[in-house]
C-alpha positions in Angstrom: -10.4 -17.6 5.6 -13.2 -15.8 7.3 -16.6 -16.8 5.9 -18.9 -14.2 4.3 -21.4 -14.8 7.1 -18.8 -14.0 9.8 -17.7 -11.0 7.8 -21.3 -9.7 7.6 -21.9 -10.4 11.3 -18.7 -8.5 12.2 -19.8 -5.5 10.0 -23.3 -5.6 11.5 -21.9 -5.6 15.1 -19.5 -2.7 14.3 -22.4 -0.6 12.8 -24.6 -1.5 15.8 -21.8 -0.3 18.2 -21.3 2.8 16.1 -25.1 3.6 16.2 -25.2 3.0 20.0 -22.2 5.3 20.7 -23.7 8.0 18.5 -27.0 7.9 20.3 -26.0 7.3 23.9 -22.4 8.5 24.4 -21.5 11.3 21.9 -23.3 14.3 20.5 -24.4 13.9 16.8 -22.1 16.7 15.8 -19.1 14.7 17.3 -20.1 11.2 16.1 -22.9 11.2 13.5 -25.0 8.1 13.1 -24.4 5.5 10.4 -27.5 6.7 8.6 -26.3 10.3 8.7 -22.9 9.3 7.2 -24.5 7.2 4.6 -26.8 10.1 3.5 -23.8 12.4 3.4 -21.9 9.8 1.2 -24.8 9.7 -1.2 -24.9 13.5 -1.3 -21.2 13.8 -2.0 -21.4 11.1 -4.6 -24.2 12.7 -6.5 -22.4 16.0 -6.4 -19.3 14.4 -7.9 -17.1 15.4 -5.0 -16.4 12.0 -3.6 -15.7 10.3 -6.9 -13.3 13.1 -7.8 -11.3 12.7 -4.5 -11.3 8.9 -4.8 -10.0 9.1 -8.4 -7.3 11.5 -7.4 -6.0 9.3 -4.5 -6.2 6.1 -6.6 -4.3 7.8 -9.4 -1.6 8.9 -7.1 -1.4 5.4 -5.7 -1.2 3.8 -9.1 1.7 6.1 -10.3 3.7 6.0 -7.0 3.2 2.3 -6.4 4.2 1.4 -9.9 7.4 3.4 -9.8 8.3 2.3 -6.3 7.7 -1.4 -7.1 9.8 -1.4 -10.2 12.7 0.5 -8.5 12.4 -1.7 -5.4 12.5 -5.0 -7.3 15.4 -3.8 -9.5 17.5 -2.5 -6.5 16.6 -5.6 -4.5 18.0 -7.8 -7.2 21.2 -5.7 -7.5 21.7 -5.7 -3.7 21.3 -9.5 -3.4 23.5 -10.4 -6.3 26.4 -8.1 -5.3 27.5 -8.7 -1.7 29.4 -5.4 -1.4 26.3 -3.5 -2.5 24.3 -5.3 0.1 26.7 -4.6 2.8 26.7 -0.9 1.8 22.9 -0.4 1.4 21.1 -2.8 3.7 21.7 -0.8 6.9 20.6 2.4 5.2 17.4 0.7 4.0 16.6 -0.6 7.4 17.1 2.9 8.9 14.9 4.6 6.3 12.2 2.0 6.7 11.8 3.1 10.4 10.8 6.6 9.3 7.0 7.1 9.1 5.9 8.4 5.7 4.1 11.4 7.3 7.5 12.6 8.6 8.9 12.6 5.1 6.0 14.8 3.7 7.3 18.2 4.7 10.8 17.4 3.3 9.2 16.1 0.1 7.3 19.3 -0.3 10.5 21.3 0.1 12.3 19.1 -2.4 9.6 18.8 -5.1 7.1 21.6 -4.3 3.4 21.3 -3.5 2.6 19.6 -6.9 1.9 16.0 -7.7 5.6 15.0 -7.6 5.9 15.4 -3.8 2.9 13.1 -3.3 4.3 10.5 -5.7 7.7 10.7 -3.9 6.1 9.8 -0.5 4.4 6.7 -2.0 7.5 5.7 -4.0 9.7 6.0 -0.9 7.6 3.6 1.2 6.9 1.1 -1.6 10.5 1.1 -2.7 11.8 0.2 0.7 9.3 -2.7 1.1 10.0 -4.2 -2.3 13.8 -3.9 -2.1 13.8 -5.7 1.3 11.3 -8.4 0.2 13.2 -9.0 -3.1 16.5 -9.3 -1.3 15.1 -11.8 1.2 13.5 -13.8 -1.6 16.8 -14.1 -3.6 18.6 -15.2 -0.5 16.1 -18.0 -0.1 17.0 -19.4 -3.5 18.7 -22.8 -2.9 22.4 -22.6 -3.9 22.2 -26.1 -5.3 19.8 -24.9 -8.0 22.1 -22.1 -9.0 25.1 -24.4 -9.2 23.1 -27.0 -11.2 22.0 -24.4 -13.7 25.6 -23.1 -14.0 26.9 -26.6 -14.5 24.5 -27.0 -17.4 26.0 -24.0 -19.0 23.5 -21.3 -18.0 24.8 -17.8 -18.0 24.0 -15.1 -15.5 20.9 -13.8 -17.2 19.5 -17.3 -17.6 20.2 -18.1 -13.9 18.5 -14.9 -12.9 15.4 -15.4 -15.0 15.0 -19.1 -14.7 16.2 -19.9 -11.2 16.5 -16.9 -8.9 13.3 -15.0 -9.9 11.0 -18.0 -9.7 12.3 -18.8 -6.2 12.0 -15.2 -5.1 8.6 -14.9 -6.7 6.5 -15.6 -3.5 8.5 -13.0 -1.5 8.2 -10.4 -4.3 4.4 -11.1 -4.5 4.1 -10.7 -0.7 6.1 -7.4 -0.9 3.8 -6.2 -3.7 0.8 -6.8 -1.5 2.3 -5.2 1.6 3.5 -2.2 -0.5 0.0 -1.8 -2.0 -1.6 -1.7 1.5 1.1 0.7 2.8 0.6 3.0 -0.3 -2.8 3.9 1.1 -1.1 5.1 4.3 1.4 7.0 2.2 -1.1 8.8 0.0 -3.1 9.9 3.0 0.0 11.2 4.7 0.9 13.1 1.5 -2.6 14.5 1.1 -3.0 15.7 4.7 -0.3 18.4 4.0 -0.1 20.6 1.0 -2.8 19.0 -1.2 -6.0 20.4 -2.7 -7.7 17.1 -3.6 -7.8 13.5 -2.6 -9.4 11.6 0.2 -6.7 12.7 2.7 -7.3 16.3 1.8 -11.1 15.8 2.1 -10.6 14.4 5.7 -8.3 17.3 6.7 -10.7 19.9 5.2 -13.6 18.3 7.0 -11.8 18.6 10.3 -11.2 22.3 9.6 -14.9 22.8 8.9 -15.9 20.4 11.8 -17.9 18.3 9.3 -17.5 15.0 11.0 -20.0 13.3 8.8 -17.9 14.2 5.7 -14.7 13.2 7.5 -16.1 9.8 8.3 -17.2 9.3 4.7 -13.5 9.9 3.7 -12.2 7.5 6.4 -14.7 4.8 5.5 -13.9 5.1 1.7 -10.2 4.6 2.4 -11.0 1.5 4.5 -13.4 0.0 1.9 -11.1 0.7 -1.0 -8.1 -0.7 0.9 -10.0 -3.8 1.9 -11.3 -4.4 -1.7 -7.8 -3.9 -3.2 -6.2 -6.1 -0.6 -8.7 -8.9 -1.1 -8.2 -8.7 -4.9 -4.4 -8.7 -4.5 -4.6 -11.7 -2.2 -6.7 -13.7 -4.6 -4.4 -12.7 -7.6 -1.3 -13.7 -5.5 -2.9 -17.0 -4.7 -3.6 -17.8 -8.3 -0.2 -16.6 -9.5 1.6 -18.7 -6.9 -0.4 -21.8 -7.8 0.4 -21.3 -11.5 4.0 -20.1 -11.6 5.8 -20.5 -8.2 8.4 -23.2 -7.9 8.0 -25.3 -4.7 10.8 -25.0 -2.2 13.2 -27.8 -1.6 
């Protein structure tokens, strides 16, 4: 794991490079300095605009991610437990996974309108695919000998699923949850770039229209910071959960 000192040094070098480019290469209207962007961030925060857009985007991520994760895990379990369903759906899931979320946005707006449902649908779409595939892979990694041993001891299908299959698939599902959480940020920005009136994606697009590059960079940096914080938190939570609950392979 990268040490805090190295992380701080990396951030310092990035800011130094940014400052140099803004002073020596680009006009301030094209690439404002870090100090200018920081001042703009403070201004937007005090005005309540930045917190409002952040709360909107995070709320959409929470709803879409939760629905997509639940559906993805459930469908992944069904797919992996029923071979004929797996043969039927796996090629389709692989095909859909290759479609970028931003390409789905216009169709989602046609299907669900310009309201919140279309934004949720884009996030659900991406998270669902990730969790379904990770869950399926996790179930397939369950040692058959454990399943047969549980059945020999009289365990029914539900017990085998809860006590044998799910614990073995747990690391894969956790990894899928983390990947899906990261991708949900991509999905929400894609959804907010078109047909939204709030959210960080909307703020970035609106800033481009107004040629307010300082405000645009505030939105971009907020997405990066939020994504990094949530990913670090998810990584730490995953590590602790695996240490406590996961069954070692064998």
